C-alpha angles and dihedrals in degrees: 000000000000089000091049092050092047090051092050093049093045090054089048093053092047090050090052092055092050094043097051092052099043125112125241120274128161106236095171130078094218125139119221115263122232091264113090118226123200134195120269120246129222108282095028120127120254109199117199118202114211145157107250091205096061108094135208090023097046131353147123111283127219088265091057093251125123111255143151140127095281093046092049089052091050089051091053091052090051091049091053094045096042092240128146106249117224123180112203120187112214139184103258094230090055096054095104092051090049091053094045093050093046092244088131133023096215147350107247112167119101088308113181115225097192112103091009099069095120099040098069143023103253138207118224112287110264106180138031117224141175133214110231143168121253117201138169113271092232095048096096089231107136103160142013089266089065089062091073107125092006132123113253123187123210133173117256116261091002127142088244090060091052092046093054097062095111101031095046092072088074094053123096087229138347106213118198113214132187095243142357093254088066091047093052092048088052089050091050093049093047097243088115128041097202143002122218108213150131114301091222090059094038094055092048094047094049090052094044096047094040083223127172090240130126135195116238116236091243129105113216090185140339118228148158132242121228140161111262122213130181112283108278097015095125092139096071092032090058091048091053091051096045 
């Protein structure tokens, strides 16, 4: 597991280096909304919306400060652009309202592009990810077929929730929780039999918690992470990618 985690984090760091230095290219087929977006100037605030319970991409560090790979990358972008970096934790199911109201400039926190291509203006993808099942090692669950009749937790409005539409009919219950930390606590206590989640987060959490969990060798869905901006906000997206 340590080797797997190290590999995941190494790929993440490599992706960051490539992403920060990449040029702008519109990879979405969106049409600008009626709202006009303008470039940010030096000294302007750049507010990053993120889920604070999504390590290693975004979370509260031991020192009480917000940190994570995505947040560190956002800070580097702000440093290069001369912007004032602001990290704003949000409830994941309120992310669209935050973008629409201007409460945040982007969603930057292990944000899955797949299935959301037309809802946002996206950066280039910067990391590949998988949705997987995490179970207790002593559960006797060896494959997705063993989850029949079991309780599976998933984060609200997550890509895992969307990916489980067909398979969830075989579960005893698919419980939607506010965050993966809650799901993993439920798994530890035995009130849930599995948690469907991002493999990047799963590997980190298992290592951090030193938990007797394991990741099933089954891919619910493959996906890519990107930075999501309000529909039509190519101006700031292009600045971030420049």
